[in-house]
N, C-alpha and C positions, 0 to 999 in steps of 0.2 A: 719274411711272409707267415702271416698268422692264418692259422687254420681255424677251419670252422668248430672243433676242441677248443684251440685256444680261445676263442671269442668265447665259447660258453663256460669255458673254466674261468676266465677272467671278471665276467659279468656275474657270476657266482659268487664267488670271493666279494666282489664290490655290496652286493646284496645280502649279505650273509647267510648264505645259502650253504656253503662250503661247513663252514661251522657257525653254529650260533654269535653273535654278537653277546657281550658280559657288559651289561650297561642297563640303561634307561630305556623305554620306551618313545621317548621324546627323541633319543638317539636314534634309534632306528628310523622315526621317520622322518628327521633332519638328516640323516644320511642318504636315505632315498630319495631326495627331495621331493617326498610328499607321497603318499598313497591314492590310490583310486578306491571310491567310497560312493558309490552310486547306492548301496545300501548298507546299511548299518554294520551287518556281521562281519561281512569279508576285512576290512581293515584293522580287527581284532583276529582273526587268522593268520591277517597278513603279518602282523605283528610277531602272534605267535608263534611260526612258523622259523622267524628270522631272529630270537631275543632268548636267549638261555633264563630260566626260571620266570618268565612273564605269569604275571596273574592280572587276570580283568579287572580289577579295582584301579590298577595302576593308572591306565589307560583313561579310565573312566573320572578319577578325580583330575589328570590331566585334560580332559575335556571340559568339567567344570572350573577349573580353576584358568581357564584361558589360556593356557598352555599350548593345547592343540586347536586348531578350531577345524571343521568339515565346512567347505565352501566350493564355489564354482572357481574352477580355474584354468589346467591345460585341457585343450582341447574344449572347452565349454562344457566339462562335465565335472560330477563333484569329487573333490580330494579331501583328505585329511593332512592337515600339514602343520608347523609352526606357527607359531603368531607370526615370529620373526622372517619366516618365509612368506607367508603371505602378503607380508608389507613389502615384500621387495619383487613379488612376481607377479603380483594383482597390476600394479601399473605396467609392468612390461605385455602382460597378457590382455591390456586393453582390445587392443586390435581385433584380437579373437572374438574376443566376447563382443565387441560391437559387431563384427562382421555377423555373426550368429543373429544375431538382434535385428541387422536390416532385412533377414529373410520377410519379413513381414511389411509390409507398402500399408500407409495408411497410418501409420501409427508416430502422432508426435512424441520421440523419445523423450525429450526435454520437459515437456509438460507433466510426461507418465510418471517418470522416476521422481519430478517434483512433490507429484501429489502422494507418492507410493512413499517420499520421507516423511512428509506431511503424518500420514495414516501409523508408519513405523514407529515415528517417535511419540505414538498414546502408548508402545510397546510392545512387544514381539505378535505379527501374525503367523498363522500358516496361508500359505496360497489359495487355499479352498476358501478364507476369510477375506482376505485380500482383495482377490480379482473380484468378486461382486462389489465390492466399494470401487473399486475402480471404474467399474463399468458405468456405474452411475453416475461418475464424472466424464465419460468418455463413451457416450450410450450408442454410439457409429461404430464403436472396436468390436473386436472379438477378443472375448477374455481371457483365453489364452494367450492370447498374441500379447494380452498387456500384462499379462502374468511374465510371459517368457521376457519380454524387454527389461523388468522389472530386475528378476533374476541374473541376466544378462551384464545388465548396464551399471545397476546399485552394486558395492561392496556390501555383501550382506555375511552372515555365518548362519548357520543352524543354531537353535539354541538347544541345549543337551538336558535330559529328563532324568528321573530313575529309572528307565526302560533298562533290562538287561545289557543290551548293546549299546544305551547311553540313548538313542534316539526314536519314535514312537515312529508309525509308518506314514503319517501326517504332521512333520514338524515344523515347528516356527522360527520363524527367520527374525534376523533384529541385525540391525546396522552394527559394522564391523567392528568398530572402537577401537582402531588403532591406526594407527598414523602411518599411510603410506611413503615409501619410499619416494622424494621428488626427484630423484635422481638413480635410477634403477638404472643396473650393468648389466648389460646383454653378456657381456665379457664374463662375468662371475656366473650369472645363469648357464651361459654352456659350462662352464667349469663342474659345475653342481652335478648337469648332468653327464659327464664326462664320467666324475665320481661315483655315481652310481647305476652308470650302464655302459660306460667304456668297454673297449675302444669303440669308435662308433663313426658312420656318417653323418654328413651336414643333414643327407636326409631322414636317417633314425632321429637325429634331434628335433627335425621340424615336424616329425609324425609322431614325439612325444609330447610336443608342445603343442600344435597347432598354430604356432606361429613361423610364418616365412621371413625371408630373409636373413635366414643364420648362414648361409653359406658364407657369405662374405664377412661375416663375425667371426665365423671358424678362420678363415683364409687369414683373417689380419691377424687371428694369434699364433700364426706359427713359429713365432720365434719363440713365443714358450709353450708348444705343445712339442708331443711327440706326434711324427705323422709318418704313419705304417701303412703297410699293406696286406689287404685281403687276399684268400689264396685266389678269390675272381678276379684279383686285378683292381679292386675298388680301395681308394683311398679313405683312412682310417685316422681318426683324432684320438689321440690322447695324454692324459696328464704324465708327467715324465715319472712320478713316483707312484704312480697306481700302481696295485698289485695285478700281476700276470704270470700268473704260477703254472701255467702250462696245459696243454691236455691231456696230461698223464696224469694229473692227480686226480684220488678218486673223489665221487661227488654221493653222497648219501641221497638216500629216500627223501623226498621233502614233498609236502602239499601245499599247493598254491592255491586261496580261494576263489571265488568269481569275481572277475574285473580286474585281477591279480596286477597290478603295474608293468611286472615283470613281463608280463607274455604283449602286453600294449606297447613298451617302451623301446620299439624299434619299428623303421619303414619295413626292413628285413629280419624277420621273425625266424629265420631257420636256426639263428643259434641257441634256441628254446623248444621251436615247435616247426616240425617239418612241413614242407609245403603240402605234401598228402596228406596229414592232418589238420590245416589248416581250417580246414569247412566244418571238422568236427567239434574244433572250441568255441568256433566264432558262428551263432547263428545268423540267419538271415532276418532277424530283428535288431541285431548286433549285441545280443546278449553274449558275453564271454564266460564260458562255463569254467569250475573249479578243475585244475588240472594237478598231477602228481607226476614228480621227475621220478625215472631211473636212469641211474649213468647220466646226471645233468641234462637230460633233456624229457620232455614231455611224454609221457608212454600211456598216458587213459586219463579219463574225465573223472569225477566222483561226486557224489552228493551225500546228505545225510536225511535218513527216514527216520521219523521218531513215531513211535505206536505206544501211548501208554509210558512203561517205563521201561520199554527196550529202543535202544539206538543202534540203529544198521549205519555201516560207512559201506554205499555200495560202488566199487570200484567198474568203470567199462574200459577194458583195455584196447588200445590201438591196433595191438598185437598181443599174441600170447606170450603169457611169462608166468613165473612161479607166484603165487600171489602171498606167499607166506615172508617173502622178502618184506612187505608192505606192512606185516604185521605189527610190528614194534611201533612205527610211527605212528600206524592208524590207531592204534590201541591209546596211544598218549592224545591225536587229536579230539578223535572221542571225550576222553576225560574232560580235556579244556571245555570243547565245543557243548556237551551234554552232561555237566558233572551232578546232576541229579538223577541219571539213568541208570538203573541197578543191573541193566543187560546191556553189553557192549559188542558187535559183534562187525568183523569184516566179512562182507559178502562178495561175490565175483555175478556181476549181470548176467542173466542169461541173453543168448543169441535170442 
């Protein structure tokens, strides 16, 4: 039987949050089967907290080389993934994306996608540029519905720029330019998830991906998976050779960015975020706040405030704790996130 702490440590080990990975940024992104990338900066911070010696330029180069791409995938949200994983994952997740597009009635999706493909063949477009052009061809439609249908149904990637975090606020999109896997494997997809987030339930896998029908996939893989039990009696699946170091292994302080994939990786998030703190992490408008981990579990939220040359990392603890235990990691994070600041401080938010 696996305790909650056992699950916590097993997942942290796979997420490179017990010890930073010695390798490349692309390695980390691949090992995690993608990082949530709703905004430009969080993936950089997500890699930084998991990779030893990481420099911003490495991820920037990978994006410009096309080794890594930022595109719509799991749960119909933006993710940073390797180009190879995009080719494998996008066909599997098509039902998720198509279902999201069907929320809007009165849109001839095939015709809209054909029109968008013709426009994007001329060159990359932001959606603020693309939507008015589509509206001219489909004047009875809502232009935001048109844009959303294109975003969900076309294999598109964001075009990186020379911006600090590789993308502007209003990024351009272009056709993905990769050959999608004609025979994607749901079993391989499930194995990738377990390698990054396991041990886990079928509900966890479905919550992470947004894709239904995966319980039967995992059940059909029992002969090559370990079937375990949680302390609450739930059935957990895992890879036989995946790390499970035990709940008594020390876990260092770690800072996770907004929308971090770890926080969103399970239906039951208690292995990282206690139920009583969940509402403090995910807001009513579905923003997922940046969190920090003490002893492996979310102990508060954080944000960086910049004023002139001064950068402040402000933490809001869920319960009182010694702020000095955050100092070393917070100082390193500020140096990475705000390298041109001449004064960097850690502060505790006032009640």
